[in-house]
C-alpha positions in Angstrom: -10.3 30.1 16.9 -11.5 28.8 20.2 -10.4 25.4 21.4 -14.0 24.2 21.9 -14.7 24.4 18.2 -12.4 21.3 17.9 -15.2 19.0 19.2 -18.0 20.6 17.3 -17.9 17.8 14.7 -18.8 14.4 16.0 -19.0 12.7 12.6 -18.1 13.2 9.0 -20.0 12.4 5.8 -18.3 10.3 3.1 -19.7 11.1 -0.3 -18.5 7.7 -1.5 -18.3 6.8 -5.2 -19.9 8.8 -8.0 -22.3 6.0 -9.0 -26.1 6.1 -9.6 -28.4 4.5 -6.9 -29.6 1.8 -9.3 -25.9 0.8 -9.8 -25.2 0.4 -6.1 -25.9 -3.4 -6.1 -23.6 -4.1 -9.1 -20.7 -2.0 -7.6 -21.3 -3.6 -4.2 -20.8 -7.0 -5.6 -17.8 -5.9 -7.7 -16.0 -4.3 -4.8 -16.8 -7.2 -2.5 -15.3 -9.6 -5.1 -12.2 -7.4 -5.3 -11.8 -7.3 -1.5 -12.2 -11.1 -1.1 -9.7 -11.6 -3.9 -7.3 -9.3 -2.2 -7.6 -10.9 1.2 -7.6 -14.5 0.0 -4.9 -14.0 -2.6 -2.4 -12.2 -0.3 -3.1 -14.6 2.6 -2.5 -17.5 0.3 0.9 -16.1 -0.6 1.7 -15.7 3.1 0.5 -19.3 3.7 2.6 -20.8 0.9 5.7 -19.0 2.0 5.3 -20.3 5.6 4.6 -23.9 4.5 7.1 -24.4 1.7 10.8 -24.6 3.1 12.1 -23.6 -0.4 10.5 -20.2 0.0 12.2 -19.5 3.3 14.5 -16.9 1.7 14.9 -13.2 2.2 13.0 -12.3 -1.0 9.9 -14.3 0.1 10.2 -13.2 3.7 9.8 -9.6 2.5 7.1 -10.7 0.0 5.1 -12.2 2.9 5.2 -9.0 4.8 4.2 -7.1 1.7 1.2 -9.4 1.2 0.1 -8.9 4.9 0.5 -5.2 4.5 -1.7 -5.2 1.4 -4.4 -7.1 3.2 -4.3 -4.6 6.0 -4.2 -1.6 3.6 -7.3 -2.7 1.7 -9.1 -3.6 5.0 -8.7 -0.1 6.2 -11.1 1.4 3.6 -13.0 -1.3 1.7 -15.1 -2.8 4.5 -16.4 0.7 5.5 -17.1 1.6 1.9 -19.1 -1.7 1.5 -21.0 -1.0 4.7 -22.0 2.5 3.6 -23.0 1.2 0.1 -25.2 -1.5 1.7 -26.8 0.6 4.4 -27.0 3.8 2.4 -25.5 5.5 5.5 -22.6 7.7 4.6 -21.6 8.9 8.0 -18.5 7.9 9.9 -17.8 8.9 13.6 -15.0 11.3 14.2 -12.9 8.8 16.2 -13.3 6.1 13.5 -12.4 8.6 10.8 -9.2 9.6 12.6 -8.4 5.9 13.2 -9.0 5.0 9.6 -6.7 7.8 8.5 -3.9 6.7 10.9 -3.9 3.1 9.6 -4.2 4.2 5.9 -1.1 6.3 6.4 0.7 3.5 8.3 0.1 0.7 5.8 0.6 3.0 2.8 4.0 4.0 4.2 4.9 0.4 5.0 4.2 -0.6 1.4 6.6 2.2 0.4 9.4 1.0 2.7 8.9 -2.7 1.9 9.2 -2.1 -1.8 12.5 -0.3 -1.1 13.8 -3.2 1.0 12.8 -5.7 -1.7 14.7 -3.6 -4.3 17.8 -3.7 -2.1 17.4 -7.5 -1.7 17.3 -7.9 -5.6 20.4 -5.6 -5.9 22.4 -7.8 -3.5 21.2 -11.0 -5.3 22.2 -9.9 -8.7 25.2 -7.6 -8.1 26.7 -9.5 -5.2 25.6 -13.1 -5.6 28.6 -14.7 -3.9 27.9 -12.6 -0.7 24.1 -12.8 -0.8 23.7 -15.3 2.1 26.2 -13.4 4.3 24.7 -9.9 3.5 21.0 -10.8 3.6 21.2 -12.8 6.8 18.1 -13.4 8.9 19.0 -10.7 11.5 19.3 -8.0 8.9 16.0 -9.0 7.2 14.1 -8.9 10.5 15.8 -5.6 11.4 14.8 -4.0 8.0 11.2 -4.9 8.5 11.2 -3.8 12.2 12.8 -0.4 11.2 10.1 0.0 8.5 7.3 -0.6 11.0 8.9 1.8 13.5 9.3 4.7 11.1 5.9 4.2 9.6 4.2 4.1 13.0 5.9 7.3 14.0 5.0 8.9 10.6 1.3 8.0 10.9 1.2 9.0 14.6 2.8 12.4 13.9 0.2 13.3 11.3 -2.6 12.0 13.4 -1.6 14.0 16.5 -1.3 17.2 14.4 -4.7 16.6 12.9 -6.6 16.2 16.1 -5.4 19.6 17.2 -7.4 21.2 14.4 -10.9 22.5 14.5 -13.7 21.3 12.2 -16.6 23.7 12.2 -19.6 23.6 9.8 -18.1 21.7 6.9 -18.0 17.9 7.5 -18.4 16.4 4.1 -15.4 14.4 2.7 -15.6 14.2 -1.1 -14.3 10.7 -1.4 -15.0 7.2 0.1 -12.5 7.3 3.0 -10.9 9.7 5.5 -7.9 11.0 3.6 -5.5 13.4 5.2 -5.5 16.1 2.5 -9.3 16.1 2.4 -9.5 16.5 6.1 -7.1 19.3 6.1 -9.1 21.2 3.5 -12.2 21.0 5.8 -10.4 22.4 8.8 -11.1 26.0 9.9 -7.8 26.2 11.8 -4.4 27.2 10.6 -2.9 24.1 8.8 0.5 25.7 8.0 2.3 23.3 10.4 0.5 20.3 9.0 1.5 21.3 5.5 5.1 21.9 6.5 5.3 18.5 8.1 3.8 16.8 5.1 6.3 18.6 2.8 9.4 17.9 4.9 8.9 14.7 6.9 6.3 13.2 4.6 8.3 14.1 1.5 11.5 12.6 3.0 9.8 9.3 3.8 8.6 9.2 0.2 11.7 10.3 -1.5 14.2 8.1 0.4 12.6 4.7 -0.4 11.9 5.8 -4.0 15.5 6.9 -4.3 16.7 3.6 -2.9 14.5 1.7 -5.4 15.8 3.7 -8.3 19.4 3.5 -7.2 19.1 -0.3 -6.8 17.7 -0.8 -10.2 20.1 1.6 -11.9 23.0 -0.4 -10.3 21.4 -3.6 -11.4 21.0 -2.3 -15.0 24.6 -1.1 -15.0 26.0 -4.5 -13.9 23.8 -6.5 -16.3 24.6 -4.3 -19.3 28.3 -4.1 -18.6 28.6 -7.8 -19.6 25.4 -8.6 -21.4 24.5 -12.3 -21.8 21.2 -14.1 -22.3 21.6 -16.0 -19.0 22.3 -12.8 -17.0 19.5 -10.9 -18.7 17.0 -13.7 -18.1 18.0 -13.9 -14.4 17.7 -10.2 -13.9 14.3 -10.2 -15.6 13.0 -13.2 -13.8 14.0 -11.9 -10.3 13.1 -8.3 -10.8 10.2 -8.3 -13.3 7.5 -8.9 -10.8 8.8 -6.3 -8.4 9.3 -3.7 -11.0 5.7 -4.2 -12.2 4.4 -3.7 -8.6 6.6 -0.7 -8.0 5.5 1.0 -11.3 1.8 0.4 -10.5 2.2 1.5 -6.9 4.0 4.7 -7.5 2.1 5.5 -10.6 -1.3 5.4 -8.8 0.2 7.1 -5.7 1.4 10.0 -7.9 -1.9 10.3 -9.7 -3.8 10.6 -6.4 -1.5 13.0 -4.4 0.8 14.7 -6.8 -1.2 15.2 -10.0 -4.7 15.5 -8.5 -4.7 19.2 -9.3 -4.6 18.2 -13.0 -8.0 16.4 -12.8 -10.8 18.5 -14.1 -13.4 16.8 -11.9 -13.5 15.2 -8.5 -14.8 12.0 -10.0 -11.5 11.4 -11.8 -9.7 11.9 -8.5 -12.0 9.3 -6.8 -11.3 6.9 -9.6 -7.5 7.3 -9.1 -8.0 6.8 -5.4 -10.0 3.6 -6.0 -7.1 2.3 -8.2 -4.5 3.1 -5.5 -6.4 2.0 -2.4 -8.5 -0.9 -3.8 -7.1 -2.3 -7.1 -3.3 -2.2 -6.4 -3.4 -4.5 -3.3 -5.4 -7.0 -5.4 -3.0 -7.1 -8.3 0.1 -8.1 -6.2 -0.9 -11.8 -5.8 -1.6 -12.1 -9.5 1.6 -10.4 -10.5 3.8 -12.6 -8.2 1.9 -15.8 -8.8 1.7 -15.6 -12.6 5.3 -14.5 -13.0 7.0 -16.5 -10.3 7.8 -20.2 -10.8 8.5 -20.9 -7.2 5.1 -19.6 -6.1 3.5 -21.7 -8.8 5.3 -24.8 -7.7 4.4 -24.1 -4.0 0.8 -23.7 -5.0 0.7 -26.9 -6.9 2.2 -28.8 -4.0 -0.3 -27.2 -1.6 -3.2 -28.1 -3.9 -1.9 -31.7 -4.3 -1.7 -32.1 -0.5 -5.2 -30.7 -0.1 -6.6 -33.2 -2.6 -4.7 -36.1 -1.0 -6.2 -35.3 2.4 -9.8 -35.4 1.0 
């Protein structure tokens, strides 16, 4: 395949969501509400953590970064989807598509790493409570977040650089609402064996290692709690880990349905629905999960609202 074929595609067509034209207005309002809820809810969590000194702990430090990542993750895909629904223009320029894919991989990977870091934090809090402040010191927390950013940036950049070496010829229609790496690889008329090898090795490693860390942390927590079961210890474990476990289950469940079990779907529409849940719904649920199940966040919100009313 000649090198000049690589630039033969200047834009891609996003098929978008499988909805009828007369339903565009309803779904536009729905997804706009979801996006605004995601942004405002997660930014509110970041604001509360910054303003309330009681929330200046490692757990909430990681939660604030997770909330910021969720805002960024949803902002990669939803605004473009809303613009296309409103304008009825389904095209996306080549450079914008590649950029969207890069940031989608970046923030998806960062979610993965932060959930693993938060699981380790919960492990230390429950299994080593007397050493928690010395182990989870500020320097370590900052280092864990910085290392997560570093590896995820390299991960996203690697896949992006490999993708831009491929040729895209006649086919330029992406059967979903955003530029997803597997969909782009299927459209290429070049040899994608190297891309698939990197996805299987490097991508698989960056997926398995955080997941293994999460599972290992919670297995250890369960072992410690069940070794000397008591109502107080069970309540503490549930109160500190319940929200995080719920987020982890939803995140990895939707991630697996999109990328690992997509071949089981008997139609592309079901795959798109799974993608919507992963890319759109999951970031919105995190503020509700942590605010409804977390007493500290509720108290911080009450203080914030009382101050806002006092200043009126």
